[in-house]
Each structure stands twice: as structure tokens, then as C-alpha cells.
Legacy VTK file of the C-alpha trace (Angstrom):
# vtk DataFile Version 3.0
C-alpha trace
ASCII
DATASET POLYDATA
POINTS 308 float
-2.909 23.643 101.179
-5.499 20.605 100.442
-4.260 17.679 102.394
-2.489 14.565 100.844
-4.684 11.747 100.160
-4.620 8.704 103.044
-4.457 5.430 101.980
-8.201 4.983 103.329
-9.028 7.851 101.383
-7.996 5.886 98.288
-9.613 3.066 98.779
-12.979 4.470 99.580
-12.255 5.636 96.317
-10.661 2.672 94.269
-12.528 -0.567 95.863
-15.787 0.204 94.716
-14.612 0.278 91.293
-12.948 -2.279 91.282
-15.635 -4.842 93.255
-18.057 -3.865 90.766
-15.958 -5.435 87.748
-14.814 -8.796 89.834
-19.021 -8.911 90.542
-19.654 -8.213 86.745
-18.034 -11.142 85.981
-18.611 -13.319 88.734
-21.976 -13.400 88.722
-22.369 -12.801 85.040
-23.285 -16.501 84.268
-24.783 -19.497 86.290
-22.518 -21.757 87.636
-21.908 -25.212 85.775
-20.940 -27.065 89.346
-24.495 -25.312 91.189
-26.640 -28.017 88.232
-24.832 -31.025 89.780
-23.088 -29.917 93.743
-25.455 -28.712 96.493
-24.157 -26.165 98.761
-24.226 -26.953 102.234
-23.631 -24.229 104.763
-20.617 -25.806 106.622
-19.781 -26.125 110.257
-17.586 -23.242 112.802
-14.615 -25.542 113.059
-11.416 -26.284 110.328
-13.105 -29.641 108.673
-16.262 -31.305 107.922
-17.354 -34.951 108.859
-20.293 -37.284 107.758
-20.428 -41.196 109.537
-22.658 -42.930 106.933
-25.180 -45.198 108.473
-26.804 -48.670 107.529
-30.116 -49.250 108.897
-32.231 -52.338 109.091
-33.429 -54.964 106.312
-37.017 -55.707 104.945
-39.831 -56.236 108.708
-41.016 -59.669 109.391
-44.245 -60.256 109.499
-45.866 -60.588 113.246
-48.927 -63.075 113.698
-51.392 -62.134 116.264
-50.153 -61.620 120.026
-45.855 -61.826 118.691
-43.926 -58.482 119.899
-42.034 -56.843 117.514
-38.286 -57.785 117.154
-35.872 -55.315 117.240
-32.496 -54.848 114.788
-29.605 -52.622 115.020
-28.572 -49.987 113.190
-25.106 -48.475 113.173
-22.038 -46.493 110.888
-21.026 -47.909 107.931
-18.143 -45.223 107.513
-17.261 -42.058 108.108
-15.405 -39.669 106.325
-13.347 -36.139 107.328
-13.179 -33.578 104.635
-11.041 -30.435 105.633
-12.041 -26.708 104.257
-9.413 -25.052 101.922
-9.594 -21.375 100.931
-8.626 -20.256 97.882
-8.039 -16.718 97.154
-5.231 -14.360 94.489
-4.168 -11.400 94.883
-2.737 -7.842 92.734
-1.301 -4.921 93.525
-1.762 -1.436 92.147
2.038 0.213 92.546
2.382 3.493 93.287
3.601 4.650 90.270
0.694 4.013 88.507
-1.274 5.712 91.078
0.719 9.013 90.487
0.760 8.251 86.555
-3.317 8.020 86.690
-3.415 3.817 85.559
-4.335 2.863 88.458
-8.261 2.715 88.031
-7.764 1.164 84.203
-5.562 -1.696 85.134
-7.424 -2.545 88.603
-10.800 -3.055 86.458
-9.316 -5.261 83.941
-7.055 -7.284 86.639
-10.353 -7.123 88.521
-12.217 -8.950 85.598
-8.984 -11.556 85.470
-8.831 -12.052 89.353
-13.106 -13.066 89.358
-12.255 -15.209 86.094
-9.380 -17.534 88.364
-11.586 -17.840 91.375
-14.649 -19.186 88.721
-11.897 -21.012 86.888
-10.654 -23.032 90.546
-13.960 -23.529 91.789
-15.834 -25.149 88.426
-12.183 -26.644 88.036
-12.535 -27.998 91.750
-15.651 -29.061 91.059
-15.359 -31.668 87.803
-12.347 -32.825 89.444
-14.050 -35.012 91.584
-15.727 -37.005 88.718
-12.759 -36.898 86.468
-10.940 -38.895 89.361
-14.140 -40.503 89.688
-12.469 -43.868 88.321
-9.115 -43.472 89.458
-8.352 -45.935 92.283
-5.775 -42.834 93.613
-8.897 -41.171 94.924
-10.685 -42.729 97.324
-13.938 -42.495 99.640
-15.061 -43.320 103.091
-15.644 -46.386 101.651
-12.596 -47.426 100.841
-12.946 -47.435 96.874
-13.367 -44.665 94.652
-16.560 -43.211 93.670
-17.599 -45.237 90.494
-16.628 -48.607 91.463
-18.341 -51.963 91.047
-17.558 -52.556 94.608
-19.034 -50.335 96.718
-19.154 -52.433 100.308
-23.047 -52.995 101.735
-23.868 -54.408 104.866
-24.023 -57.999 102.935
-21.793 -57.353 99.835
-20.950 -54.528 97.679
-22.516 -52.519 95.201
-22.132 -51.525 92.207
-22.943 -47.691 90.537
-21.229 -48.147 87.110
-22.544 -49.333 84.000
-22.571 -53.421 83.079
-21.071 -52.840 79.938
-18.947 -49.526 79.572
-20.343 -47.642 76.434
-20.361 -44.308 74.930
-23.468 -42.324 75.426
-26.422 -43.803 73.230
-30.162 -44.761 73.336
-28.914 -48.437 74.404
-26.880 -47.434 77.014
-29.006 -44.739 78.515
-31.631 -47.261 79.078
-29.481 -50.078 80.330
-28.509 -47.288 82.516
-31.991 -46.514 83.709
-32.862 -50.525 84.035
-29.855 -50.398 86.462
-30.351 -47.346 88.568
-33.942 -48.642 89.438
-32.574 -51.686 90.840
-30.088 -49.595 93.245
-30.402 -50.413 97.103
-29.250 -49.108 99.962
-26.707 -49.635 102.823
-29.055 -52.705 103.676
-29.518 -54.613 100.820
-33.131 -52.898 100.192
-33.906 -51.306 96.707
-34.821 -47.913 97.189
-36.651 -46.922 94.040
-34.107 -43.815 92.932
-35.694 -41.845 90.223
-33.503 -40.243 87.412
-33.178 -36.491 87.242
-30.702 -35.598 85.021
-27.696 -36.695 82.899
-24.451 -35.360 83.435
-21.816 -34.911 80.673
-19.303 -33.203 79.099
-19.433 -30.208 76.500
-18.683 -33.240 73.464
-21.901 -35.168 74.606
-24.774 -32.111 74.856
-26.386 -32.457 71.493
-26.078 -36.249 71.106
-27.852 -35.801 75.124
-30.928 -33.504 73.660
-31.500 -35.444 71.016
-31.499 -38.629 73.348
-33.678 -36.936 76.147
-36.249 -34.791 73.034
-36.901 -37.044 70.195
-40.441 -37.951 69.913
-39.503 -41.032 68.895
-36.298 -43.873 69.247
-32.764 -41.975 68.489
-30.689 -43.834 65.609
-33.150 -45.895 63.848
-35.752 -45.845 61.223
-38.404 -47.587 63.203
-41.108 -45.791 64.414
-40.605 -46.541 68.169
-41.279 -44.424 70.819
-38.755 -42.816 72.945
-39.230 -44.269 76.224
-37.107 -41.815 77.992
-39.015 -38.858 77.278
-42.692 -40.863 76.821
-41.907 -42.061 80.497
-40.880 -38.663 82.091
-37.400 -39.652 83.150
-34.045 -37.333 83.569
-36.968 -34.164 83.619
-34.015 -31.967 84.328
-32.131 -32.501 81.256
-28.423 -32.654 80.664
-25.718 -30.508 83.111
-22.645 -29.892 81.441
-19.288 -29.463 82.882
-16.464 -27.629 80.681
-13.927 -29.197 82.618
-14.684 -32.418 82.500
-11.422 -34.104 80.676
-13.218 -37.178 79.520
-14.739 -36.456 76.592
-16.699 -40.105 77.047
-17.635 -40.523 80.121
-21.038 -39.570 81.752
-23.301 -39.774 84.371
-27.242 -39.918 85.247
-27.877 -38.309 88.585
-30.777 -39.079 90.140
-32.887 -38.155 93.363
-30.830 -39.806 96.349
-30.845 -37.739 99.287
-27.360 -37.340 100.292
-24.216 -36.826 97.509
-22.156 -34.352 95.774
-22.196 -31.293 98.171
-20.307 -28.092 98.208
-19.430 -27.664 101.944
-18.946 -23.269 102.052
-16.812 -22.664 105.394
-16.460 -18.732 104.575
-18.054 -17.101 101.069
-16.639 -14.906 98.731
-14.512 -11.993 100.690
-12.819 -9.464 98.823
-10.710 -6.715 100.354
-8.345 -3.726 99.565
-5.583 -2.293 101.868
-2.059 -0.559 101.424
2.107 -1.861 101.635
3.485 -0.063 103.575
6.825 -1.313 102.534
6.042 -0.777 98.614
3.080 2.200 98.675
0.947 -0.315 96.492
-2.433 -1.039 97.058
-3.415 -4.702 97.345
-6.701 -5.903 96.048
-7.195 -9.688 96.888
-10.614 -12.122 96.827
-10.457 -15.693 98.635
-13.169 -18.397 99.686
-12.681 -21.530 102.090
-14.853 -24.561 100.858
-14.944 -28.237 99.831
-16.106 -30.608 98.006
-17.212 -33.738 99.397
-19.080 -36.100 98.396
-20.663 -39.708 100.624
-18.953 -42.133 98.227
-21.296 -45.529 97.923
-23.186 -46.697 95.798
-26.757 -46.107 97.654
-25.756 -42.904 100.276
-25.119 -40.664 96.645
-27.491 -37.916 95.998
-26.167 -38.227 92.390
-26.499 -41.358 92.032
-23.663 -41.680 89.008
-23.105 -44.875 86.810
-20.860 -43.263 84.184
-20.164 -45.400 80.826
-16.436 -44.818 80.609
-12.949 -43.423 82.261
LINES 1 309
308 0 1 2 3 4 5 6 7 8 9 10 11 12 13 14 15 16 17 18 19 20 21 22 23 24 25 26 27 28 29 30 31 32 33 34 35 36 37 38 39 40 41 42 43 44 45 46 47 48 49 50 51 52 53 54 55 56 57 58 59 60 61 62 63 64 65 66 67 68 69 70 71 72 73 74 75 76 77 78 79 80 81 82 83 84 85 86 87 88 89 90 91 92 93 94 95 96 97 98 99 100 101 102 103 104 105 106 107 108 109 110 111 112 113 114 115 116 117 118 119 120 121 122 123 124 125 126 127 128 129 130 131 132 133 134 135 136 137 138 139 140 141 142 143 144 145 146 147 148 149 150 151 152 153 154 155 156 157 158 159 160 161 162 163 164 165 166 167 168 169 170 171 172 173 174 175 176 177 178 179 180 181 182 183 184 185 186 187 188 189 190 191 192 193 194 195 196 197 198 199 200 201 202 203 204 205 206 207 208 209 210 211 212 213 214 215 216 217 218 219 220 221 222 223 224 225 226 227 228 229 230 231 232 233 234 235 236 237 238 239 240 241 242 243 244 245 246 247 248 249 250 251 252 253 254 255 256 257 258 259 260 261 262 263 264 265 266 267 268 269 270 271 272 273 274 275 276 277 278 279 280 281 282 283 284 285 286 287 288 289 290 291 292 293 294 295 296 297 298 299 300 301 302 303 304 305 306 307
């Protein structure tokens, strides 16, 4: 007499099939968020804490024989991010197994589960920008991500376009001029280099025209397009499909700190049996945190949006 199939046997047969379906969707396309956020391994505790420091002013002249002077930096603000777990599961009932439908239905559900995890991750990333103009979502420096009043040592600094405007040749050039004037927490100009545009799908084609036209867009004159001729925004345009504003846009620079995905625990997929219902449960979870050092001079993506 043949031995009955145990739950461990069931798992060894079915779980690899479901994993293959899950991975086929999860790994199918490049993540949109990865163009904008830099992934960083989280430390082994339930939160991540980042101090934003200020440094020194300009170096003074030292006459011959004069000793150097000392300046003292410090902490401008401290921000703590608590890691969060995201996950979802589905169950294959005993009836499905008995009727031989568990593989077919499990494959469909595994694909949907993968898309659910993708949706959460992309939405959380986009929401950092969706909430960038909202004073209800403040950062460590006490203001929202995009603000004209980010505190620095001696005053404030802005990472907003001076006059809000839709994406155009004129507004983008003004944005690039402002980025060239960006300062650090001590007010020193830091020569940021603009790397890419961040736009919603509705601005993708406009971004392509502005970045790749040899001549200035929207004019019959034969003026050169300086954005292309100088070689600015050489990484093109990053499109985030879950941005809620059709008009807001950002410029991302090479500043060393900014939007990051703090990865505490990478994606895990598991399958196990339920003693009470005889169902087999399949789940996927991940633990991470989207973070940004909200200060105009220390964001790795120095975003200066046109409008909310």
C-alpha cells in the first residue's frame, strides 16, 4: 500500500512551481524606483538613524607664520526611520488539491502576488515625491522635501523652482541655473551636476524633446539647445508611473546623499501547511524603508519641482 503524501512532499513539489511563476513576474522588468532611489543595506536593528552634519566656512588666508584657526562642525538634525514589513499570502484549500486544481490556480495567484509586492514597493517610492510639497509630511529638518525654507547654519535654502512652471525649455533652463547656485549646510556653493529628470508618464515625451533636440524646442529659431550641447542631464529621464501629479517634475543631481531604500530584509517566499484547515499557504514578505535626508543641500537627488 502506497504511503500517503505528506505536507512536506506537497511543498517540495508545488513550491518550486509557484516560485518560478512569482519570479517570472517579479523579475520581468526593471524597477522604476531603482532609477531614483539608491538601495542600501540596513543595519541589524529595527530602525535606521542618520545625522545630517554641517561643516566649515571658507578657509581664511594665513599670513606667514600665522597658526591655523579651528572651526567646529556639528549635527544640523537627526532623522530616524523605522523599518516596516510588507507582505501578502494566499491559500490553496484541500478541496483544490483533491480536485487537482491547485497547481493551475496556484500559478495564477503566485503571479498576482508578485505584482502586489511590486505595486507596494513602487507606490511607496513614488509617494515620497507625491508628498514632497505637503507640509503634513516633514523630514528631519522640520519641512517637507521640496521647500523654500530648508534650514542651514546661517539661514535657509530652497530646492524649489523660483516660479512654479510646467516642464518647458525655459523652466528647465532656469532649474539648471538654480542648481548651479546650490549651497551646502554652511552656505558654500557645491557645484552640483544635474543628472536626470524625474517625470510622470504624461511628461515623458516632452522630456525626450527637451533632452535630445539639437536645437531649442518650441521655437523656429536655429538656437542651439544648450541642455544637449553642454551635456547636462546625461542620464535622461526617469519615469515613475505612480506619480499622482501630471505637472510636477524634478531634476536629480549627483549630490552624495538623498533618496534611499534601506533594505533590512530582502524578499522572502515561503510555503507551509495549515493544521486546522488542511490548506497550503504561500506568502511573500519584505522588510525595508524608503528614506530621504530632507535638506536642500544634502539630498542626493536635488529635486526642484515646478508645481505640486
